[in-house]
N, CA and C atoms of all chains as a GROMACS GRO file, in nm:
protein
  600
    1MET      N    1  -4.414  15.390   6.466
    1MET     CA    2  -4.406  15.517   6.441
    1MET      C    3  -4.524  15.609   6.292
    2HIS      N    4  -4.570  15.635   6.300
    2HIS     CA    5  -4.665  15.742   6.247
    2HIS      C    6  -4.627  15.907   6.198
    3ASN      N    7  -4.623  15.924   6.060
    3ASN     CA    8  -4.580  16.037   5.996
    3ASN      C    9  -4.665  16.138   5.959
    4THR      N   10  -4.646  16.261   5.908
    4THR     CA   11  -4.763  16.395   5.888
    4THR      C   12  -4.660  16.381   5.732
    5LEU      N   13  -4.582  16.315   5.650
    5LEU     CA   14  -4.511  16.322   5.544
    5LEU      C   15  -4.592  16.404   5.409
    6LYS      N   16  -4.740  16.289   5.423
    6LYS     CA   17  -4.839  16.281   5.308
    6LYS      C   18  -4.924  16.428   5.305
    7LEU      N   19  -4.920  16.444   5.449
    7LEU     CA   20  -5.027  16.577   5.424
    7LEU      C   21  -4.890  16.699   5.424
    8LEU      N   22  -4.786  16.732   5.494
    8LEU     CA   23  -4.742  16.822   5.454
    8LEU      C   24  -4.714  16.825   5.326
    9ARG      N   25  -4.664  16.728   5.207
    9ARG     CA   26  -4.661  16.708   5.099
    9ARG      C   27  -4.757  16.765   5.030
   10GLU      N   28  -4.880  16.741   5.007
   10GLU     CA   29  -5.008  16.744   4.961
   10GLU      C   30  -5.052  16.952   5.010
   11GLU      N   31  -4.970  16.953   5.127
   11GLU     CA   32  -4.991  17.119   5.196
   11GLU      C   33  -4.918  17.176   5.064
   12ALA      N   34  -4.808  17.120   5.029
   12ALA     CA   35  -4.691  17.212   4.960
   12ALA      C   36  -4.746  17.174   4.799
   13GLY      N   37  -4.843  17.109   4.813
   13GLY     CA   38  -4.869  17.072   4.630
   13GLY      C   39  -4.746  16.991   4.572
   14MET      N   40  -4.675  16.936   4.630
   14MET     CA   41  -4.587  16.853   4.615
   14MET      C   42  -4.669  16.703   4.527
   15SER      N   43  -4.611  16.638   4.442
   15SER     CA   44  -4.628  16.511   4.400
   15SER      C   45  -4.531  16.415   4.469
   16GLN      N   46  -4.583  16.322   4.432
   16GLN     CA   47  -4.462  16.196   4.531
   16GLN      C   48  -4.292  16.196   4.475
   17GLY      N   49  -4.333  16.215   4.316
   17GLY     CA   50  -4.223  16.222   4.254
   17GLY      C   51  -4.142  16.359   4.282
   18GLU      N   52  -4.193  16.469   4.285
   18GLU     CA   53  -4.141  16.558   4.312
   18GLU      C   54  -4.058  16.553   4.460
   19CYS      N   55  -4.134  16.548   4.511
   19CYS     CA   56  -4.062  16.516   4.680
   19CYS      C   57  -3.968  16.421   4.677
   20ALA      N   58  -3.995  16.326   4.600
   20ALA     CA   59  -3.901  16.219   4.621
   20ALA      C   60  -3.747  16.286   4.526
   21THR      N   61  -3.751  16.402   4.403
   21THR     CA   62  -3.631  16.416   4.403
   21THR      C   63  -3.554  16.507   4.453
   22ALA      N   64  -3.677  16.576   4.532
   22ALA     CA   65  -3.633  16.703   4.620
   22ALA      C   66  -3.541  16.641   4.768
   23LEU      N   67  -3.553  16.503   4.789
   23LEU     CA   68  -3.494  16.472   4.910
   23LEU      C   69  -3.390  16.370   4.839
   24GLY      N   70  -3.390  16.298   4.724
   24GLY     CA   71  -3.280  16.267   4.699
   24GLY      C   72  -3.285  16.073   4.729
   25VAL      N   73  -3.441  16.108   4.705
   25VAL     CA   74  -3.440  15.941   4.698
   25VAL      C   75  -3.585  15.900   4.634
   26SER      N   76  -3.609  15.759   4.601
   26SER     CA   77  -3.697  15.697   4.529
   26SER      C   78  -3.819  15.730   4.533
   27ARG      N   79  -3.898  15.759   4.461
   27ARG     CA   80  -4.051  15.773   4.456
   27ARG      C   81  -4.124  15.680   4.571
   28GLN      N   82  -4.034  15.526   4.530
   28GLN     CA   83  -4.121  15.427   4.621
   28GLN      C   84  -4.079  15.443   4.746
   29THR      N   85  -3.969  15.517   4.803
   29THR     CA   86  -3.918  15.530   4.904
   29THR      C   87  -4.015  15.632   4.988
   30VAL      N   88  -4.043  15.751   4.888
   30VAL     CA   89  -4.161  15.826   4.962
   30VAL      C   90  -4.278  15.751   4.980
   31ILE      N   91  -4.327  15.672   4.898
   31ILE     CA   92  -4.429  15.624   4.910
   31ILE      C   93  -4.471  15.546   5.035
   32SER      N   94  -4.366  15.448   5.079
   32SER     CA   95  -4.332  15.354   5.170
   32SER      C   96  -4.348  15.451   5.279
   33ILE      N   97  -4.249  15.539   5.302
   33ILE     CA   98  -4.228  15.648   5.396
   33ILE      C   99  -4.390  15.676   5.462
   34GLU      N  100  -4.476  15.717   5.345
   34GLU     CA  101  -4.653  15.786   5.378
   34GLU      C  102  -4.686  15.637   5.405
   35LYS      N  103  -4.699  15.562   5.385
   35LYS     CA  104  -4.766  15.431   5.410
   35LYS      C  105  -4.711  15.387   5.523
   36GLY      N  106  -4.631  15.405   5.605
   36GLY     CA  107  -4.578  15.404   5.734
   36GLY      C  108  -4.493  15.247   5.730
   37HIS      N  109  -4.456  15.221   5.584
   37HIS     CA  110  -4.382  15.078   5.595
   37HIS      C  111  -4.239  15.070   5.603
   38PHE      N  112  -4.186  15.226   5.647
   38PHE     CA  113  -4.071  15.235   5.602
   38PHE      C  114  -4.022  15.342   5.725
   39ASP      N  115  -3.963  15.365   5.810
   39ASP     CA  116  -3.935  15.468   5.892
   39ASP      C  117  -3.768  15.514   5.852
   40PRO      N  118  -3.767  15.625   5.789
   40PRO     CA  119  -3.641  15.626   5.740
   40PRO      C  120  -3.512  15.695   5.844
   41ARG      N  121  -3.391  15.689   5.785
   41ARG     CA  122  -3.279  15.722   5.919
   41ARG      C  123  -3.282  15.867   5.937
   42LEU      N  124  -3.210  15.911   6.048
   42LEU     CA  125  -3.220  16.081   6.105
   42LEU      C  126  -3.184  16.170   6.008
   43SER      N  127  -3.068  16.122   5.901
   43SER     CA  128  -3.055  16.203   5.796
   43SER      C  129  -3.172  16.214   5.709
   44LEU      N  130  -3.208  16.136   5.665
   44LEU     CA  131  -3.311  16.162   5.540
   44LEU      C  132  -3.448  16.254   5.669
   45ALA      N  133  -3.473  16.193   5.726
   45ALA     CA  134  -3.598  16.268   5.873
   45ALA      C  135  -3.546  16.440   5.873
   46PHE      N  136  -3.414  16.431   5.884
   46PHE     CA  137  -3.398  16.603   5.914
   46PHE      C  138  -3.396  16.632   5.745
   47ARG      N  139  -3.385  16.602   5.650
   47ARG     CA  140  -3.397  16.637   5.501
   47ARG      C  141  -3.512  16.652   5.496
   48ILE      N  142  -3.639  16.580   5.548
   48ILE     CA  143  -3.776  16.578   5.531
   48ILE      C  144  -3.828  16.715   5.605
   49SER      N  145  -3.768  16.754   5.725
   49SER     CA  146  -3.824  16.856   5.818
   49SER      C  147  -3.778  16.984   5.733
   50ARG      N  148  -3.658  16.967   5.706
   50ARG     CA  149  -3.563  17.100   5.620
   50ARG      C  150  -3.637  17.118   5.490
   51LEU      N  151  -3.724  17.004   5.393
   51LEU     CA  152  -3.774  17.062   5.275
   51LEU      C  153  -3.895  17.161   5.355
   52PHE      N  154  -3.978  17.089   5.444
   52PHE     CA  155  -4.105  17.155   5.440
   52PHE      C  156  -4.083  17.248   5.527
   53GLU      N  157  -3.966  17.268   5.666
   53GLU     CA  158  -3.932  17.382   5.705
   53GLU      C  159  -4.054  17.358   5.816
   54VAL      N  160  -4.031  17.212   5.890
   54VAL     CA  161  -4.126  17.244   6.014
   54VAL      C  162  -4.004  17.138   6.137
   55ARG      N  163  -4.043  17.082   6.238
   55ARG     CA  164  -3.956  17.037   6.291
   55ARG      C  165  -3.984  16.889   6.294
   56VAL      N  166  -3.874  16.821   6.317
   56VAL     CA  167  -3.869  16.652   6.302
   56VAL      C  168  -3.956  16.614   6.342
   57ASP      N  169  -3.995  16.675   6.494
   57ASP     CA  170  -4.124  16.560   6.524
   57ASP      C  171  -4.232  16.611   6.531
   58GLU      N  172  -4.229  16.713   6.421
   58GLU     CA  173  -4.368  16.738   6.365
   58GLU      C  174  -4.441  16.631   6.251
   59VAL      N  175  -4.320  16.569   6.175
   59VAL     CA  176  -4.335  16.475   6.079
   59VAL      C  177  -4.359  16.360   6.132
   60PHE      N  178  -4.248  16.349   6.219
   60PHE     CA  179  -4.260  16.207   6.248
   60PHE      C  180  -4.263  16.187   6.390
   61VAL      N  181  -4.426  16.054   6.419
   61VAL     CA  182  -4.452  16.112   6.591
   61VAL      C  183  -4.452  15.908   6.612
   62PRO      N  184  -4.393  15.940   6.738
   62PRO     CA  185  -4.448  15.792   6.763
   62PRO      C  186  -4.559  15.759   6.839
   63ASP      N  187  -4.568  15.573   6.821
   63ASP     CA  188  -4.695  15.575   6.866
   63ASP      C  189  -4.675  15.515   6.990
   64ARG      N  190  -4.807  15.542   7.068
   64ARG     CA  191  -4.787  15.537   7.212
   64ARG      C  192  -4.810  15.398   7.224
   65ASP      N  193  -4.761  15.354   7.319
   65ASP     CA  194  -4.764  15.226   7.405
   65ASP      C  195  -4.900  15.209   7.444
   66MET      N  196  -2.633  16.523   2.780
   66MET     CA  197  -2.657  16.390   2.755
   66MET      C  198  -2.531  16.300   2.709
   67THR      N  199  -2.463  16.351   2.619
   67THR     CA  200  -2.374  16.290   2.587
   67THR      C  201  -2.211  16.286   2.648
   68THR      N  202  -2.237  16.392   2.776
   68THR     CA  203  -2.149  16.360   2.871
   68THR      C  204  -2.172  16.271   2.981
   69ALA      N  205  -2.313  16.248   2.992
   69ALA     CA  206  -2.348  16.132   3.072
   69ALA      C  207  -2.276  16.016   2.985
   70THR      N  208  -2.302  15.992   2.890
   70THR     CA  209  -2.298  15.891   2.794
   70THR      C  210  -2.148  15.838   2.834
   71GLN      N  211  -2.085  15.975   2.803
   71GLN     CA  212  -1.913  15.945   2.832
   71GLN      C  213  -1.838  15.871   2.919
   72SER      N  214  -1.921  15.965   3.023
   72SER     CA  215  -1.869  15.908   3.180
   72SER      C  216  -1.931  15.792   3.190
   73SER      N  217  -2.031  15.767   3.142
   73SER     CA  218  -2.015  15.614   3.200
   73SER      C  219  -2.021  15.481   3.150
   74SER      N  220  -1.949  15.535   3.023
   74SER     CA  221  -1.815  15.430   2.970
   74SER      C  222  -1.682  15.395   3.011
   75ILE      N  223  -1.704  15.527   3.066
   75ILE     CA  224  -1.515  15.535   3.118
   75ILE      C  225  -1.477  15.407   3.179
   76PRO      N  226  -1.548  15.368   3.291
   76PRO     CA  227  -1.532  15.243   3.346
   76PRO      C  228  -1.490  15.129   3.232
   77TRP      N  229  -1.592  15.090   3.127
   77TRP     CA  230  -1.576  14.972   3.088
   77TRP      C  231  -1.438  15.028   2.973
   78LEU      N  232  -1.430  15.133   2.927
   78LEU     CA  233  -1.285  15.143   2.895
   78LEU      C  234  -1.184  15.124   2.946
   79LYS      N  235  -1.135  15.199   3.096
   79LYS     CA  236  -1.047  15.136   3.163
   79LYS      C  237  -1.012  15.006   3.215
   80ALA      N  238  -1.156  14.948   3.196
   80ALA     CA  239  -1.136  14.784   3.238
   80ALA      C  240  -1.147  14.707   3.114
   81SER      N  241  -1.147  14.794   3.002
   81SER     CA  242  -1.132  14.678   2.861
   81SER      C  243  -0.946  14.624   2.923
   82VAL      N  244  -0.852  14.693   2.892
   82VAL     CA  245  -0.710  14.641   2.915
   82VAL      C  246  -0.686  14.546   3.003
   83PRO      N  247  -0.726  14.583   3.133
   83PRO     CA  248  -0.668  14.443   3.236
   83PRO      C  249  -0.751  14.371   3.181
   84ALA      N  250  -0.883  14.353   3.162
   84ALA     CA  251  -1.000  14.226   3.151
   84ALA      C  252  -0.912  14.169   3.048
   85PHE      N  253  -0.856  14.175   2.974
   85PHE     CA  254  -0.781  14.176   2.768
   85PHE      C  255  -0.654  14.090   2.868
   86VAL      N  256  -0.583  14.129   2.958
   86VAL     CA  257  -0.476  14.068   3.007
   86VAL      C  258  -0.516  13.985   3.075
   87VAL      N  259  -0.616  13.968   3.186
   87VAL     CA  260  -0.651  13.842   3.235
   87VAL      C  261  -0.736  13.746   3.180
   88ALA      N  262  -0.757  13.787   3.033
   88ALA     CA  263  -0.839  13.649   2.998
   88ALA      C  264  -0.735  13.629   2.892
   89LEU      N  265  -0.616  13.652   2.864
   89LEU     CA  266  -0.498  13.590   2.794
   89LEU      C  267  -0.417  13.525   2.881
   90ALA      N  268  -0.460  13.518   3.036
   90ALA     CA  269  -0.364  13.477   3.137
   90ALA      C  270  -0.435  13.352   3.215
   91VAL      N  271  -0.559  13.364   3.185
   91VAL     CA  272  -0.685  13.296   3.158
   91VAL      C  273  -0.648  13.170   3.084
   92GLY      N  274  -0.666  13.198   2.975
   92GLY     CA  275  -0.651  13.127   2.849
   92GLY      C  276  -0.532  13.091   2.853
   93ALA      N  277  -0.440  13.109   2.902
   93ALA     CA  278  -0.260  13.044   2.867
   93ALA      C  279  -0.268  12.928   2.986
   94GLY      N  280  -0.323  12.968   3.082
   94GLY     CA  281  -0.291  12.890   3.208
   94GLY      C  282  -0.362  12.745   3.206
   95ALA      N  283  -0.518  12.771   3.087
   95ALA     CA  284  -0.601  12.654   3.092
   95ALA      C  285  -0.549  12.567   2.982
   96ALA      N  286  -0.459  12.633   2.863
   96ALA     CA  287  -0.361  12.571   2.728
   96ALA      C  288  -0.248  12.524   2.803
   97ALA      N  289  -0.203  12.524   2.905
   97ALA     CA  290  -0.127  12.446   2.985
   97ALA      C  291  -0.145  12.331   3.060
   98VAL      N  292  -0.277  12.345   3.069
   98VAL     CA  293  -0.282  12.304   3.229
   98VAL      C  294  -0.366  12.119   3.147
   99ARG      N  295  -0.461  12.194   3.057
   99ARG     CA  296  -0.561  12.109   2.997
   99ARG      C  297  -0.489  11.994   2.875
  100THR      N  298  -0.568  11.940   2.846
  100THR     CA  299  -0.518  11.804   2.792
  100THR      C  300  -0.632  11.774   2.686
  101ASP      N  301  -0.732  11.830   2.712
  101ASP     CA  302  -0.860  11.730   2.670
  101ASP      C  303  -0.908  11.817   2.556
  102ALA      N  304  -0.828  11.897   2.447
  102ALA     CA  305  -0.829  11.971   2.346
  102ALA      C  306  -0.692  12.052   2.292
  103PRO      N  307  -0.664  12.014   2.158
  103PRO     CA  308  -0.546  12.126   2.113
  103PRO      C  309  -0.539  12.265   2.202
  104ALA      N  310  -0.387  12.269   2.247
  104ALA     CA  311  -0.350  12.390   2.322
  104ALA      C  312  -0.448  12.513   2.282
  105ALA      N  313  -0.424  12.549   2.132
  105ALA     CA  314  -0.478  12.664   2.092
  105ALA      C  315  -0.610  12.716   2.075
  106VAL      N  316  -0.698  12.564   2.085
  106VAL     CA  317  -0.865  12.591   2.096
  106VAL      C  318  -0.861  12.619   2.260
  107VAL      N  319  -0.794  12.550   2.345
  107VAL     CA  320  -0.816  12.558   2.532
  107VAL      C  321  -0.830  12.741   2.492
  108PHE      N  322  -0.678  12.796   2.472
  108PHE     CA  323  -0.672  12.939   2.473
  108PHE      C  324  -0.765  13.030   2.389
  109ALA      N  325  -0.846  12.986   2.284
  109ALA     CA  326  -0.908  13.034   2.236
  109ALA      C  327  -1.056  13.044   2.315
  110VAL      N  328  -1.104  12.924   2.358
  110VAL     CA  329  -1.189  12.929   2.447
  110VAL      C  330  -1.217  13.002   2.560
  111PHE      N  331  -1.143  12.988   2.655
  111PHE     CA  332  -1.135  13.010   2.790
  111PHE      C  333  -1.092  13.191   2.806
  112ALA      N  334  -0.995  13.215   2.723
  112ALA     CA  335  -0.984  13.406   2.711
  112ALA      C  336  -1.113  13.414   2.627
  113SER      N  337  -1.175  13.392   2.516
  113SER     CA  338  -1.292  13.442   2.500
  113SER      C  339  -1.398  13.451   2.578
  114LEU      N  340  -1.451  13.344   2.696
  114LEU     CA  341  -1.513  13.345   2.735
  114LEU      C  342  -1.520  13.406   2.858
  115THR      N  343  -1.312  13.429   2.912
  115THR     CA  344  -1.331  13.497   3.029
  115THR      C  345  -1.366  13.657   2.978
  116PHE      N  346  -1.305  13.685   2.932
  116PHE     CA  347  -1.335  13.812   2.882
  116PHE      C  348  -1.441  13.906   2.895
  117PRO      N  349  -1.575  13.851   2.904
  117PRO     CA  350  -1.652  13.977   2.930
  117PRO      C  351  -1.664  13.963   3.064
  118PHE      N  352  -1.652  13.842   3.166
  118PHE     CA  353  -1.654  13.816   3.281
  118PHE      C  354  -1.536  13.939   3.344
  119ALA      N  355  -1.453  13.894   3.294
  119ALA     CA  356  -1.369  14.046   3.306
  119ALA      C  357  -1.329  14.174   3.332
  120LEU      N  358  -1.424  14.202   3.174
  120LEU     CA  359  -1.473  14.385   3.145
  120LEU      C  360  -1.565  14.390   3.273
  121ALA      N  361  -1.688  14.268   3.264
  121ALA     CA  362  -1.766  14.332   3.352
  121ALA      C  363  -1.770  14.367   3.521
  122LEU      N  364  -1.653  14.273   3.592
  122LEU     CA  365  -1.624  14.272   3.708
  122LEU      C  366  -1.534  14.429   3.715
  123GLY      N  367  -1.450  14.451   3.641
  123GLY     CA  368  -1.373  14.553   3.641
  123GLY      C  369  -1.444  14.678   3.622
  124ALA      N  370  -1.541  14.627   3.519
  124ALA     CA  371  -1.629  14.818   3.528
  124ALA      C  372  -1.721  14.847   3.675
  125VAL      N  373  -1.739  14.705   3.705
  125VAL     CA  374  -1.777  14.730   3.880
  125VAL      C  375  -1.728  14.763   3.964
  126LEU      N  376  -1.605  14.738   3.955
  126LEU     CA  377  -1.507  14.783   4.035
  126LEU      C  378  -1.482  14.902   4.041
  127LEU      N  379  -1.407  14.947   3.905
  127LEU     CA  380  -1.374  15.090   3.889
  127LEU      C  381  -1.484  15.233   3.857
  128ASP      N  382  -1.625  15.137   3.888
  128ASP     CA  383  -1.722  15.221   3.856
  128ASP      C  384  -1.716  15.320   3.974
  129ARG      N  385  -1.722  15.474   3.962
  129ARG     CA  386  -1.695  15.583   4.047
  129ARG      C  387  -1.842  15.697   4.043
  130THR      N  388  -1.956  15.642   3.981
  130THR     CA  389  -2.066  15.682   3.964
  130THR      C  390  -2.118  15.762   4.090
  131GLU      N  391  -2.090  15.888   4.088
  131GLU     CA  392  -2.218  15.923   4.249
  131GLU      C  393  -2.358  15.926   4.231
  132HIS      N  394  -2.413  15.815   4.292
  132HIS     CA  395  -2.533  15.810   4.306
  132HIS      C  396  -2.596  15.897   4.377
  133PRO      N  397  -2.763  15.958   4.348
  133PRO     CA  398  -2.826  16.081   4.397
  133PRO      C  399  -2.893  16.037   4.534
  134GLU      N  400  -2.923  15.871   4.544
  134GLU     CA  401  -2.956  15.840   4.642
  134GLU      C  402  -2.904  15.766   4.759
  135GLU      N  403  -2.905  15.799   4.873
  135GLU     CA  404  -2.824  15.750   4.988
  135GLU      C  405  -2.890  15.621   5.018
  136HIS      N  406  -2.760  15.507   4.987
  136HIS     CA  407  -2.871  15.390   4.970
  136HIS      C  408  -2.904  15.340   5.114
  137GLU      N  409  -2.884  15.370   5.249
  137GLU     CA  410  -2.929  15.353   5.352
  137GLU      C  411  -3.096  15.419   5.401
  138ASP      N  412  -3.086  15.513   5.344
  138ASP     CA  413  -3.217  15.585   5.345
  138ASP      C  414  -3.335  15.547   5.236
  139SER      N  415  -3.314  15.376   5.173
  139SER     CA  416  -3.437  15.400   5.056
  139SER      C  417  -3.455  15.268   5.098
  140ILE      N  418  -3.566  15.272   5.061
  140ILE     CA  419  -3.689  15.130   5.070
  140ILE      C  420  -3.612  15.042   5.026
  141GLU      N  421  -3.565  15.080   4.939
  141GLU     CA  422  -3.506  14.941   4.824
  141GLU      C  423  -3.394  14.838   4.874
  142LYS      N  424  -3.306  14.953   4.987
  142LYS     CA  425  -3.184  14.869   5.031
  142LYS      C  426  -3.287  14.757   5.119
  143GLN      N  427  -3.391  14.856   5.211
  143GLN     CA  428  -3.444  14.773   5.299
  143GLN      C  429  -3.492  14.629   5.264
  144TRP      N  430  -3.553  14.674   5.166
  144TRP     CA  431  -3.622  14.513   5.071
  144TRP      C  432  -3.518  14.414   5.097
  145THR      N  433  -3.377  14.470   4.990
  145THR     CA  434  -3.300  14.369   4.933
  145THR      C  435  -3.247  14.299   5.071
  146THR      N  436  -3.210  14.374   5.156
  146THR     CA  437  -3.185  14.328   5.300
  146THR      C  438  -3.234  14.198   5.409
  147ARG      N  439  -3.386  14.287   5.362
  147ARG     CA  440  -3.453  14.153   5.416
  147ARG      C  441  -3.470  14.009   5.308
  148ALA      N  442  -3.502  14.042   5.202
  148ALA     CA  443  -3.521  13.935   5.106
  148ALA      C  444  -3.339  13.843   5.131
  149SER      N  445  -3.258  13.912   5.138
  149SER     CA  446  -3.132  13.831   5.170
  149SER      C  447  -3.106  13.735   5.252
  150SER      N  448  -3.166  13.826   5.366
  150SER     CA  449  -3.116  13.779   5.533
  150SER      C  450  -3.233  13.670   5.539
  151GLY      N  451  -3.345  13.648   5.482
  151GLY     CA  452  -3.471  13.550   5.467
  151GLY      C  453  -3.359  13.456   5.377
  152ALA      N  454  -3.322  13.441   5.285
  152ALA     CA  455  -3.240  13.370   5.133
  152ALA      C  456  -3.194  13.322   5.208
  153PHE      N  457  -3.101  13.380   5.298
  153PHE     CA  458  -2.973  13.323   5.348
  153PHE      C  459  -3.002  13.208   5.433
  154PHE      N  460  -3.085  13.278   5.538
  154PHE     CA  461  -3.141  13.146   5.663
  154PHE      C  462  -3.180  13.061   5.569
  155ASP      N  463  -3.294  13.046   5.483
  155ASP     CA  464  -3.364  12.936   5.413
  155ASP      C  465  -3.195  12.845   5.355
  156THR      N  466  -3.140  12.899   5.291
  156THR     CA  467  -3.023  12.813   5.238
  156THR      C  468  -2.950  12.700   5.294
  157VAL      N  469  -2.914  12.806   5.471
  157VAL     CA  470  -2.827  12.741   5.522
  157VAL      C  471  -2.914  12.617   5.573
  158VAL      N  472  -3.062  12.660   5.641
  158VAL     CA  473  -3.136  12.530   5.694
  158VAL      C  474  -3.137  12.422   5.520
  159ALA      N  475  -3.171  12.483   5.451
  159ALA     CA  476  -3.197  12.343   5.326
  159ALA      C  477  -3.013  12.286   5.339
  160MET      N  478  -2.935  12.320   5.321
  160MET     CA  479  -2.802  12.250   5.305
  160MET      C  480  -2.812  12.189   5.460
  161GLY      N  481  -2.858  12.227   5.565
  161GLY     CA  482  -2.858  12.130   5.701
  161GLY      C  483  -2.910  11.997   5.721
  162LEU      N  484  -3.069  12.029   5.648
  162LEU     CA  485  -3.123  11.946   5.622
  162LEU      C  486  -3.058  11.823   5.490
  163THR      N  487  -3.029  11.894   5.398
  163THR     CA  488  -2.980  11.750   5.298
  163THR      C  489  -2.864  11.746   5.366
  164VAL      N  490  -2.760  11.787   5.432
  164VAL     CA  491  -2.654  11.724   5.502
  164VAL      C  492  -2.677  11.576   5.601
  165PHE      N  493  -2.777  11.623   5.656
  165PHE     CA  494  -2.870  11.501   5.780
  165PHE      C  495  -2.927  11.422   5.654
  166ALA      N  496  -3.011  11.423   5.612
  166ALA     CA  497  -3.061  11.322   5.492
  166ALA      C  498  -2.943  11.265   5.455
  167THR      N  499  -2.863  11.327   5.383
  167THR     CA  500  -2.750  11.268   5.333
  167THR      C  501  -2.690  11.143   5.434
  168SER      N  502  -2.639  11.193   5.588
  168SER     CA  503  -2.571  11.120   5.598
  168SER      C  504  -2.653  11.036   5.650
  169VAL      N  505  -2.784  11.045   5.695
  169VAL     CA  506  -2.883  10.916   5.744
  169VAL      C  507  -2.872  10.820   5.659
  170LEU      N  508  -2.887  10.884   5.517
  170LEU     CA  509  -2.924  10.762   5.429
  170LEU      C  510  -2.813  10.750   5.324
  171ASP      N  511  -2.716  10.756   5.386
  171ASP     CA  512  -2.615  10.788   5.299
  171ASP      C  513  -2.599  10.744   5.187
  172THR      N  514  -2.605  10.828   5.115
  172THR     CA  515  -2.665  10.890   5.014
  172THR      C  516  -2.538  11.018   4.960
  173ARG      N  517  -2.524  11.044   4.823
  173ARG     CA  518  -2.432  11.110   4.779
  173ARG      C  519  -2.538  11.282   4.786
  174GLY      N  520  -2.411  11.384   4.827
  174GLY     CA  521  -2.495  11.510   4.862
  174GLY      C  522  -2.581  11.593   4.733
  175ALA      N  523  -2.674  11.703   4.784
  175ALA     CA  524  -2.657  11.762   4.637
  175ALA      C  525  -2.605  11.854   4.557
  176PRO      N  526  -2.575  11.891   4.472
  176PRO     CA  527  -2.429  11.936   4.417
  176PRO      C  528  -2.449  12.064   4.473
  177LEU      N  529  -2.368  12.151   4.502
  177LEU     CA  530  -2.364  12.270   4.528
  177LEU      C  531  -2.458  12.409   4.425
  178TRP      N  532  -2.406  12.397   4.301
  178TRP     CA  533  -2.500  12.464   4.241
  178TRP      C  534  -2.623  12.458   4.261
  179LEU      N  535  -2.725  12.346   4.293
  179LEU     CA  536  -2.820  12.330   4.334
  179LEU      C  537  -2.896  12.417   4.478
  180PHE      N  538  -2.786  12.460   4.568
  180PHE     CA  539  -2.782  12.534   4.673
  180PHE      C  540  -2.848  12.704   4.601
  181VAL      N  541  -2.742  12.698   4.495
  181VAL     CA  542  -2.647  12.844   4.507
  181VAL      C  543  -2.786  12.884   4.357
  182LEU      N  544  -2.900  12.765   4.308
  182LEU     CA  545  -2.967  12.852   4.229
  182LEU      C  546  -3.085  12.817   4.370
  183LEU      N  547  -3.130  12.781   4.449
  183LEU     CA  548  -3.218  12.796   4.519
  183LEU      C  549  -3.195  12.914   4.623
  184ALA      N  550  -3.122  12.963   4.641
  184ALA     CA  551  -3.050  13.094   4.728
  184ALA      C  552  -3.078  13.213   4.616
  185LEU      N  553  -3.066  13.207   4.526
  185LEU     CA  554  -3.090  13.305   4.381
  185LEU      C  555  -3.250  13.283   4.366
  186GLY      N  556  -3.314  13.207   4.339
  186GLY     CA  557  -3.458  13.205   4.334
  186GLY      C  558  -3.555  13.240   4.467
  187ASP      N  559  -3.518  13.240   4.596
  187ASP     CA  560  -3.528  13.225   4.723
  187ASP      C  561  -3.550  13.355   4.702
  188PHE      N  562  -3.378  13.400   4.700
  188PHE     CA  563  -3.406  13.583   4.691
  188PHE      C  564  -3.506  13.645   4.589
  189ALA      N  565  -3.503  13.649   4.477
  189ALA     CA  566  -3.580  13.696   4.373
  189ALA      C  567  -3.726  13.668   4.429
  190VAL      N  568  -3.786  13.558   4.504
  190VAL     CA  569  -3.906  13.556   4.496
  190VAL      C  570  -3.965  13.625   4.633
  191ARG      N  571  -3.877  13.624   4.747
  191ARG     CA  572  -3.869  13.746   4.861
  191ARG      C  573  -3.890  13.852   4.786
  192LEU      N  574  -3.758  13.907   4.749
  192LEU     CA  575  -3.772  14.040   4.682
  192LEU      C  576  -3.915  14.050   4.590
  193ALA      N  577  -3.956  14.011   4.539
  193ALA     CA  578  -4.042  13.987   4.436
  193ALA      C  579  -4.226  14.023   4.564
  194VAL      N  580  -4.227  13.944   4.679
  194VAL     CA  581  -4.332  13.959   4.746
  194VAL      C  582  -4.367  14.050   4.849
  195ILE      N  583  -4.181  14.119   4.890
  195ILE     CA  584  -4.207  14.205   5.006
  195ILE      C  585  -4.233  14.310   4.890
  196ARG      N  586  -4.184  14.332   4.756
  196ARG     CA  587  -4.237  14.451   4.701
  196ARG      C  588  -4.379  14.466   4.668
  197ARG      N  589  -4.434  14.358   4.607
  197ARG     CA  590  -4.581  14.369   4.591
  197ARG      C  591  -4.621  14.367   4.742
  198ARG      N  592  -4.596  14.347   4.826
  198ARG     CA  593  -4.654  14.354   4.960
  198ARG      C  594  -4.696  14.515   4.991
  199GLU      N  595  -4.558  14.590   4.981
  199GLU     CA  596  -4.542  14.694   5.060
  199GLU      C  597  -4.524  14.838   4.944
  200ALA      N  598  -4.537  14.796   4.775
  200ALA     CA  599  -4.474  14.925   4.728
  200ALA      C  600  -4.636  14.971   4.715
   0.00000   0.00000   0.00000
């Protein structure tokens, strides 16, 4: 699964720390999601989509097999 | 700031009375059973050493602080889970190999504290490696 979190965050002019605070997670979690090391649960995925006002499938895109 | 400090110290205050009672009970129990030192000394040593642990345990159990982060959503939680499951596997293997070796060689097994130490060290190393690799 890859994601567009970094792109969305940068477009919104947010730092990783600000994004983490807005989502209620640690900065390390945001970094790990952006690097593709961590796929969050649905609850966090929806919080991310709400934060950037996009659909979940615009943030998280499954890899093609 | 003052409110946060006060609220964080509440579990410690609440835990202090039961911890004191537990420490007295352990001290009294040890003094009643053990015969290797005067009863007053045994009581003092066991009660004073039990109190901080009972206090810490009580504070942890009574802590109702609401943490902002949902732990299931955090990478730290995932790192901890992966490190602990790896350490558990290693410890079970080490214990199995030790039991096998001691039964074949007819020697005494390694003491339990050695495996506890191995598990803790293994967990710490695994956690550090995962954090370093993925941070």
